N, C-alpha and C positions, 0 to 999 in steps of 0.2 A: 404250502410252506407252514410249518408249525411255528405258533406264536409262543414259544416256551422261553423260560428264562432259566439259566443255570443257577442253582441255589448253593450248591457245592459239588464236589467231584462226584459225578455220576448221577446226582439228584437235580432233576428239572422239574418245573411247574408251569402249566399253561391251561388254556381253555381246552375243551374237549376236541379232539382232532376229527378230521373229516372221514378218516379211514385206517384201519389197522396197517394197511400197506404203507400208508405215509409215515406212521410211526416207525415201522421197521426200516424203511428206507433212510431214515433219520437216524438209525443205529441204536435205538432203544431195545431193551430185552424185557422190560417190565412196563406195564401200562395200568394206572390206578384210576379207576372212575369213582369220584367222591360225590357228585351231585345226584341227589335222590331221584331227581326227574330225568337224568341222563344215565341210564344203566343198560347199554345195549348188549344183547347177546352176542358173544363172539364165538361162532361155530369152529369145530375143530379144523376145518379146512382153511379158516382165516388165521388161526393161532400161528401155525408154523414157526414154532420157537419161541413165540411171544407169551409171556406170562401175564395174565390179567387178574387184578386184584378189584373186587366190588366193594366199596364202602359207602352205601348210600346215606348221605347226611341231609338234613334240612338246614337252610341257612336264613331261616325267618328270625328277625329281631324279636319277634313277639313271642316266639317259642323257644325257649333256651335249649341248648344242646342236651339230649337225654344221657342217661349213664350208658345205655346201649350203644349209642353213637360214639361216645367217648372210648369205651372198650374196642369197638371196631377200629376207630382211628389210631388207637395205641397199637392194637395188633398189626394193622398195616404199615404204621410207621416203623415198628420193629422189623418187619419183613423187608421193607424198603433199606432199612439200615443194613441189615445182613446181607442182602443180595448186592447192594452198592459197594459194600466193604470187599465183597469178593470179586469185583470187576464188572458188574452189570450196570447198565444205564437204565434209570427209572425215570418215566414221565408221569407225574401225578396231576390230575386234571379235574376240573369242576366247570360249571357254565362259564365263568369269567377268568378262572385261573388265580383267583385271588383269596378267597376265604377257606372253603373247604379243603381244597388242595394244600393250602398253606397249614391248615391243622396237621394234616398227615406228615407234610414235609418238616415241619417243625418238631414234631415227635421223632421223626428220622434223624434229624440232626442231633436231638438230645441223646438217642441211643447210640448213634454212631460216633459221634465226637465228644459226648458227655457234657454238652453245654446245658446250661439252665434253660427254663422256658422263656424267660425274659430275653436271654442272649439269641435264642432260636427265633423268636418273634422279630428281633431286630434284624437278624440276618435275612429272614424271609422279606421283610419290608425293604431292606437295603437293595435285595437283588430283584424282587418283583415289583416294587413300587410302594409309596407311602400309603396307598389305599388297601394294600394287602393286609390280611387279618383285622378288619375293621369290626367284625361282629364281637361284641362284648362278651357274649357267652363263650365263645371259643378262646379268647384271651384269657378269661378267668381260668378255664381248665389249664391252659398251658402254662400260666404262671405258677401253678402248683408243682411244676417239674423243677426239681433242684439239681444242680450239677452233680454228675456221676462218672464213673469210670467208662471211658468208651468201648465200643465193641473191639475186640481183638482183631 
């Protein structure tokens, strides 16, 4: 059973699943791997209609988020926003389903619904738990997102 939380319509967050079959059986169309140390290769025979995005990020408090990681998280968040606005269900994962997956989902909330970074952080924490998005480097990046027009 997946230990994922619904963040918003079509947007879910949790730890890395045991298998792509488990993800498919749970009704997901998109699987996002955000933990740098968990980037499994998913072969074509395992995909069968599942879209996989790789967003390898470090979650060290000693090493702030890099510009490349932030760009990758923004790109993945925009894609999750676009796909879920079209009816797809996306599961964004990392080792514990709290920090790195929370960055991508907060960005997705920003682009899909137009919320500010502050509001996106609050939503992820409300739905995933108070310990979500506890990495200050990630929070600083997200706080720079200002409210905007949502995806059509």
